Backbone as a chain_set.jsonl record, in Angstrom:
{"seq": "MPLRHSIDVTRRRAFLIGAGALVMFAVPAITLCAVDRLRRISADPSSAQEIGRAYLTTARLQLAPDQLAGLLLEGLGLQEADLAGLTDGMLRRAVDVRVRADFAEDHTIDIDGWILSLTEVRLAALWV", "coords": {"N": [[25.065, 87.876, -64.071], [24.182, 85.124, -64.182], [26.291, 83.916, -62.8], [25.966, 84.774, -60.171], [23.537, 83.51, -59.566], [24.405, 80.883, -59.683], [26.082, 80.871, -57.439], [24.182, 81.248, -55.408], [22.773, 78.82, -55.616], [24.783, 77.075, -54.829], [25.138, 77.916, -52.182], [22.614, 77.268, -51.22], [22.656, 74.509, -51.53], [24.729, 73.926, -49.761], [23.512, 74.671, -47.37], [21.407, 72.8, -47.306], [22.877, 70.433, -47.127], [24.061, 70.815, -44.621], [21.735, 70.882, -43.039], [20.842, 68.305, -43.515], [22.89, 66.879, -42.279], [22.407, 67.535, -39.603], [19.962, 66.241, -39.207], [20.818, 63.627, -39.588], [22.44, 63.251, -37.34], [20.528, 63.368, -35.404], [19.035, 61.065, -35.691], [20.261, 58.709, -34.395], [19.517, 59.264, -31.733], [16.828, 58.685, -31.714], [16.96, 55.961, -32.233], [18.201, 55.15, -29.919], [16.115, 54.921, -28.163], [15.025, 52.505, -28.955], [17.151, 50.882, -28.238], [17.125, 51.155, -25.42], [14.613, 50.077, -24.936], [14.929, 47.415, -25.821], [16.942, 46.624, -24.064], [15.531, 46.543, -21.678], [14.282, 44.089, -21.593], [16.126, 42.285, -20.771], [17.158, 39.9, -18.406], [19.297, 39.848, -16.558], [21.417, 42.277, -16.333], [24.213, 42.489, -15.652], [25.336, 39.957, -16.159], [24.633, 39.82, -18.814], [26.21, 41.84, -19.871], [28.769, 40.758, -19.615], [28.576, 38.491, -21.291], [27.93, 39.776, -23.682], [30.238, 41.326, -24.119], [32.111, 39.277, -24.495], [31.082, 38.12, -26.823], [31.364, 40.244, -28.714], [34.123, 40.434, -28.715], [34.935, 37.815, -29.472], [33.715, 37.605, -31.993], [35.029, 39.606, -33.183], [34.004, 42.23, -33.5], [32.951, 45.629, -33.734], [30.476, 47.143, -32.76], [28.098, 49.653, -32.304], [25.596, 50.329, -29.785], [23.181, 51.247, -31.047], [23.472, 50.18, -33.6], [23.459, 47.451, -33.05], [20.861, 47.232, -32.025], [19.43, 47.802, -34.336], [20.104, 45.537, -35.89], [18.955, 43.556, -34.304], [16.217, 44.267, -34.375], [15.773, 43.941, -37.105], [16.185, 41.169, -37.323], [14.016, 40.333, -35.847], [12.026, 41.04, -37.49], [10.886, 43.532, -37.292], [10.121, 47.046, -37.266], [11.433, 50.086, -35.931], [9.308, 51.745, -35.184], [7.328, 49.894, -34.658], [7.758, 49.048, -32.068], [6.4, 50.662, -30.27], [3.824, 49.675, -30.189], [4.045, 47.308, -28.844], [4.004, 45.431, -25.857], [6.294, 44.887, -23.101], [6.23, 42.176, -22.513], [5.209, 41.066, -24.888], [7.303, 41.725, -26.596], [9.369, 40.251, -25.428], [8.408, 37.652, -25.947], [8.529, 37.651, -28.74], [11.295, 37.817, -29.067], [12.012, 35.382, -27.837], [10.886, 33.564, -29.665], [12.446, 34.165, -31.906], [14.965, 33.416, -30.934], [14.662, 30.629, -30.666], [14.3, 30.054, -33.372], [16.806, 30.837, -34.318], [18.439, 28.777, -33.272], [17.338, 26.585, -34.633], [18.018, 27.277, -37.22], [20.704, 27.227, -37.111], [22.045, 29.575, -36.354], [24.124, 30.354, -34.404], [26.522, 30.921, -31.75], [29.6, 30.127, -30.191], [30.391, 30.81, -26.989], [32.757, 30.761, -24.741], [32.364, 27.976, -24.449], [29.638, 27.811, -24.185], [26.788, 27.45, -26.103], [25.124, 29.799, -27.788], [22.35, 31.68, -29.067], [22.398, 33.868, -31.912], [20.738, 36.056, -31.645], [20.442, 36.195, -28.832], [23.09, 36.836, -27.996], [23.505, 39.257, -29.274], [21.565, 40.804, -28.057], [22.574, 40.76, -25.466], [24.945, 42.13, -25.919], [24.127, 44.734, -26.086], [24.503, 45.857, -23.66], [27.134, 46.428, -23.394]], "CA": [[23.932, 87.434, -63.292], [24.177, 83.685, -64.003], [27.269, 83.548, -61.796], [25.346, 84.98, -58.863], [22.559, 82.436, -59.413], [25.187, 79.699, -59.392], [26.532, 80.975, -56.049], [23.005, 81.0, -54.578], [22.511, 77.385, -55.629], [25.821, 76.468, -54.006], [24.795, 78.209, -50.786], [21.42, 76.486, -50.896], [23.105, 73.118, -51.359], [25.491, 73.849, -48.506], [22.524, 74.709, -46.294], [20.712, 71.52, -47.284], [23.821, 69.439, -46.612], [24.137, 71.054, -43.176], [20.47, 70.446, -42.442], [20.856, 66.843, -43.579], [23.801, 66.386, -41.238], [21.707, 67.657, -38.321], [18.987, 65.157, -39.142], [21.563, 62.385, -39.442], [22.877, 63.121, -35.959], [19.336, 63.22, -34.562], [18.482, 59.724, -35.842], [20.653, 57.79, -33.34], [18.767, 59.525, -30.508], [15.591, 57.924, -31.85], [17.326, 54.556, -32.118], [18.532, 54.856, -28.525], [14.875, 54.467, -27.534], [14.952, 51.077, -29.257], [18.177, 50.242, -27.408], [16.595, 51.093, -24.059], [13.47, 49.16, -24.941], [15.455, 46.053, -25.912], [17.662, 46.341, -22.82], [14.577, 46.279, -20.595], [13.838, 42.694, -21.538], [17.219, 41.455, -20.255], [16.926, 39.49, -17.028], [20.439, 40.13, -15.701], [22.324, 43.139, -17.1], [25.64, 42.267, -15.421], [25.701, 38.76, -16.929], [24.493, 40.175, -20.221], [27.38, 42.634, -20.251], [29.898, 39.825, -19.75], [28.337, 37.697, -22.51], [28.012, 40.705, -24.814], [31.646, 41.671, -24.349], [32.757, 38.084, -25.048], [30.605, 38.001, -28.204], [31.994, 41.256, -29.557], [35.54, 40.078, -28.811], [35.031, 36.58, -30.246], [33.325, 37.877, -33.381], [35.867, 40.728, -33.63], [33.085, 43.26, -33.971], [32.848, 46.902, -33.028], [29.148, 47.639, -33.093], [27.479, 50.535, -31.326], [24.28, 49.829, -29.373], [22.128, 51.515, -32.037], [23.662, 49.229, -34.696], [22.978, 46.164, -32.546], [19.397, 47.318, -31.961], [18.963, 47.676, -35.716], [20.227, 44.134, -36.283], [17.956, 42.802, -33.547], [14.897, 44.556, -34.927], [15.726, 43.289, -38.416], [16.01, 39.742, -37.076], [12.663, 40.126, -35.327], [11.081, 41.454, -38.515], [10.206, 44.717, -36.775], [10.646, 48.396, -37.455], [11.472, 50.78, -34.652], [7.96, 52.247, -34.887], [6.524, 48.777, -34.156], [7.983, 48.867, -30.636], [5.397, 51.408, -29.512], [2.619, 48.856, -30.065], [4.35, 46.045, -28.163], [4.345, 45.446, -24.434], [7.556, 44.183, -22.855], [5.942, 40.742, -22.614], [5.106, 40.73, -26.306], [8.646, 41.817, -27.153], [10.096, 39.073, -24.926], [7.942, 36.478, -26.698], [9.092, 37.752, -30.096], [12.714, 37.459, -28.942], [12.069, 33.94, -27.58], [10.611, 32.884, -30.944], [13.633, 34.359, -32.761], [16.053, 32.608, -30.374], [14.421, 29.243, -31.086], [14.572, 29.988, -34.814], [18.269, 30.884, -34.474], [18.97, 27.432, -33.039], [16.87, 25.73, -35.722], [18.72, 27.683, -38.435], [22.129, 27.175, -36.779], [22.6, 30.914, -36.168], [24.613, 30.283, -33.028], [27.93, 31.249, -31.522], [30.175, 29.503, -28.999], [31.003, 31.763, -26.069], [33.336, 30.036, -23.608], [31.764, 26.65, -24.325], [28.184, 27.932, -24.185], [26.238, 27.688, -27.43], [24.073, 30.797, -27.65], [21.811, 32.166, -30.339], [22.882, 35.172, -32.34], [19.845, 37.051, -31.037], [20.8, 36.307, -27.411], [24.353, 37.538, -27.778], [23.325, 40.649, -29.698], [20.811, 41.454, -26.979], [23.523, 40.933, -24.359], [25.961, 43.135, -26.31], [23.57, 46.079, -25.891], [24.942, 46.326, -22.339], [28.587, 46.714, -23.412]], "C": [[23.9, 85.908, -63.132], [25.176, 83.222, -62.933], [26.68, 83.681, -60.398], [24.333, 83.876, -58.576], [23.269, 81.126, -59.044], [25.675, 79.704, -57.947], [25.373, 80.712, -55.099], [22.675, 79.508, -54.506], [23.531, 76.679, -54.754], [25.54, 76.705, -52.531], [23.596, 77.389, -50.341], [21.81, 75.028, -50.665], [23.88, 72.942, -50.064], [24.54, 73.845, -47.316], [21.816, 73.366, -46.172], [21.608, 70.397, -46.762], [23.946, 69.579, -45.099], [22.885, 70.6, -42.464], [20.386, 68.922, -42.44], [21.754, 66.234, -42.521], [23.146, 66.466, -39.866], [20.686, 66.543, -38.143], [19.703, 63.837, -38.913], [22.009, 62.185, -38.0], [21.697, 62.974, -35.015], [18.799, 61.796, -34.605], [18.958, 58.757, -34.762], [19.922, 58.024, -32.021], [17.442, 58.778, -30.541], [15.886, 56.445, -31.649], [17.686, 54.189, -30.688], [17.29, 54.446, -27.751], [14.704, 52.964, -27.762], [15.966, 50.315, -28.413], [17.66, 50.083, -25.989], [15.466, 50.084, -23.947], [13.934, 47.708, -24.977], [16.233, 45.677, -24.657], [16.712, 45.945, -21.701], [14.157, 44.831, -20.513], [14.949, 41.745, -21.093], [16.969, 41.149, -18.781], [18.05, 39.933, -16.097], [21.476, 40.953, -16.47], [23.809, 42.867, -16.874], [26.127, 41.02, -16.157], [25.644, 39.058, -18.421], [25.719, 40.942, -20.693], [28.592, 41.734, -20.482], [29.768, 39.0, -21.033], [28.489, 38.581, -23.744], [29.436, 41.075, -25.151], [32.378, 40.491, -24.986], [32.35, 37.886, -26.513], [31.318, 38.984, -29.118], [33.478, 40.962, -29.757], [35.723, 38.855, -29.703], [34.747, 36.828, -31.726], [34.154, 39.005, -33.995], [35.024, 41.837, -34.254], [33.197, 44.515, -33.12], [31.533, 47.525, -33.458], [28.631, 48.507, -31.956], [26.108, 49.967, -30.96], [23.173, 50.085, -30.397], [22.248, 50.58, -33.25], [23.155, 47.842, -34.295], [21.457, 46.144, -32.49], [18.802, 47.175, -33.358], [19.012, 46.243, -36.21], [19.188, 43.273, -35.58], [16.559, 43.022, -34.125], [14.722, 43.899, -36.296], [15.478, 41.794, -38.257], [14.615, 39.399, -36.576], [11.592, 40.48, -36.364], [10.272, 42.669, -38.103], [10.889, 45.99, -37.244], [10.636, 49.055, -36.082], [10.093, 51.279, -34.235], [7.055, 51.156, -34.325], [6.645, 48.604, -32.646], [6.921, 49.564, -29.786], [4.135, 50.577, -29.28], [2.833, 47.539, -29.341], [4.605, 46.263, -26.677], [5.689, 44.748, -24.273], [7.364, 42.67, -22.969], [5.86, 40.279, -24.059], [6.488, 40.746, -26.964], [9.498, 40.633, -26.697], [9.705, 37.825, -25.703], [8.493, 36.494, -28.119], [10.57, 37.367, -30.085], [12.854, 35.957, -28.706], [11.836, 33.135, -28.863], [11.833, 32.989, -31.861], [14.809, 33.524, -32.26], [15.882, 31.149, -30.789], [14.693, 29.076, -32.585], [16.07, 30.031, -35.091], [18.877, 29.5, -34.299], [18.568, 26.497, -34.177], [17.64, 26.015, -37.013], [20.239, 27.688, -38.259], [22.783, 28.561, -36.78], [23.023, 31.039, -34.71], [26.075, 30.683, -32.968], [28.365, 30.594, -30.226], [30.886, 30.579, -28.187], [31.457, 30.983, -24.845], [32.657, 28.698, -23.361], [30.243, 26.665, -24.275], [27.736, 28.216, -25.614], [25.019, 28.596, -27.25], [23.59, 31.238, -29.026], [22.372, 33.547, -30.64], [22.03, 36.289, -31.734], [20.2, 37.264, -29.575], [22.065, 37.129, -27.208], [24.276, 38.986, -28.242], [22.56, 41.432, -28.639], [21.736, 41.721, -25.789], [24.535, 42.033, -24.663], [25.424, 44.561, -26.204], [24.059, 46.692, -24.575], [26.425, 46.681, -22.301], [28.819, 48.177, -23.677]], "O": [[23.613, 85.431, -62.034], [24.923, 82.238, -62.238], [26.87, 82.812, -59.548], [24.278, 83.363, -57.459], [22.791, 80.364, -58.203], [25.685, 78.66, -57.294], [25.547, 80.029, -54.089], [22.335, 78.999, -53.438], [23.173, 75.769, -54.006], [25.687, 75.793, -51.716], [23.564, 76.876, -49.223], [21.347, 74.395, -49.717], [23.718, 71.947, -49.358], [24.743, 73.097, -46.36], [21.642, 72.85, -45.068], [21.146, 69.515, -46.039], [23.937, 68.583, -44.376], [22.963, 69.994, -41.396], [19.913, 68.322, -41.475], [21.428, 65.202, -41.934], [23.312, 65.559, -39.05], [20.562, 65.971, -37.06], [19.241, 63.012, -38.125], [21.963, 61.066, -37.49], [21.876, 62.483, -33.9], [18.166, 61.355, -33.646], [18.126, 58.021, -34.232], [19.722, 57.078, -31.259], [16.98, 58.289, -29.51], [15.135, 55.752, -30.964], [17.5, 53.043, -30.279], [17.393, 53.7, -26.778], [14.284, 52.24, -26.86], [15.673, 49.223, -27.927], [17.744, 48.998, -25.415], [15.382, 49.332, -22.976], [13.403, 46.864, -24.255], [16.187, 44.524, -24.229], [17.049, 45.105, -20.866], [13.713, 44.382, -19.456], [14.742, 40.533, -21.041], [16.612, 42.036, -18.006], [17.789, 40.35, -14.968], [22.315, 40.393, -17.176], [24.598, 42.998, -17.809], [27.221, 41.028, -16.722], [26.493, 38.609, -19.191], [26.209, 40.712, -21.799], [29.349, 41.932, -21.433], [30.739, 38.834, -21.77], [29.105, 38.18, -24.731], [29.811, 41.135, -26.322], [33.173, 40.677, -25.907], [33.182, 37.526, -27.345], [31.82, 38.603, -30.175], [34.027, 41.208, -30.831], [36.574, 38.858, -30.593], [35.453, 36.322, -32.598], [34.006, 39.324, -35.174], [35.287, 42.309, -35.36], [33.502, 44.45, -31.929], [31.479, 48.326, -34.392], [28.719, 48.133, -30.786], [25.523, 49.21, -31.734], [22.313, 49.227, -30.595], [21.238, 50.227, -33.859], [22.51, 47.149, -35.083], [20.833, 45.152, -32.865], [17.786, 46.504, -33.539], [18.084, 45.776, -36.87], [18.608, 42.37, -36.183], [15.812, 42.067, -34.336], [13.656, 43.368, -36.607], [14.658, 41.217, -38.971], [14.095, 38.315, -36.845], [10.403, 40.249, -36.144], [9.119, 42.826, -38.505], [12.075, 46.0, -37.574], [9.913, 48.626, -35.183], [9.75, 51.237, -33.054], [6.112, 51.456, -33.592], [5.736, 48.072, -32.01], [6.587, 49.093, -28.699], [3.451, 50.763, -28.274], [1.907, 46.735, -29.231], [5.338, 47.174, -26.292], [6.169, 44.095, -25.2], [8.243, 41.968, -23.469], [6.382, 39.221, -24.409], [6.802, 39.886, -27.787], [10.26, 40.074, -27.486], [10.565, 37.028, -26.078], [8.883, 35.45, -28.642], [11.041, 36.673, -30.985], [13.719, 35.319, -29.306], [12.517, 32.139, -29.108], [12.208, 32.016, -32.515], [15.568, 32.981, -33.063], [16.841, 30.506, -31.215], [15.254, 28.065, -33.007], [16.556, 29.346, -35.991], [19.732, 29.092, -35.085], [19.385, 25.697, -34.634], [17.887, 25.106, -37.806], [20.971, 28.106, -39.156], [23.944, 28.699, -37.164], [22.388, 31.719, -33.905], [26.764, 30.772, -33.984], [27.59, 30.514, -29.272], [31.859, 31.18, -28.644], [30.64, 30.591, -24.011], [32.403, 28.323, -22.216], [29.624, 25.602, -24.32], [28.254, 29.127, -26.259], [24.021, 28.209, -26.641], [24.324, 31.175, -30.013], [22.765, 34.289, -29.741], [22.549, 37.34, -31.359], [20.253, 38.406, -29.119], [22.108, 38.013, -26.352], [24.921, 39.855, -27.655], [22.877, 42.588, -28.362], [21.68, 42.79, -25.181], [24.935, 42.779, -23.77], [26.209, 45.509, -26.229], [24.027, 47.911, -24.406], [26.918, 47.179, -21.289], [29.966, 48.62, -23.731]]}, "num_chains": 1, "name": "protein.A"}
């Protein structure tokens, strides 16, 4: 009988692992809302794409949009849930404040001779 109980626990664990995997794959869909929300505050998506591609190449990074959105939100001191309470104008102002702080803190990158803030290039890289 103990052997059977052990098998049931193993099956239960396998089920929980499978359920956990489903949740894990559902999370990026939630984060994609943050990606879309952050993309909306870009003035020129085609220029942003060019800058974003140059940043990812220069920094030798391979970051998915949801990873970039996470870094941006972290830099802004926001959680994804906070986005629901912010208008696009409020979000733009928060980004502008972070960009100025990036320059003050020397969190910049040179892209083809242009000195840009880390926040700016991460926002642009959302379009790549």
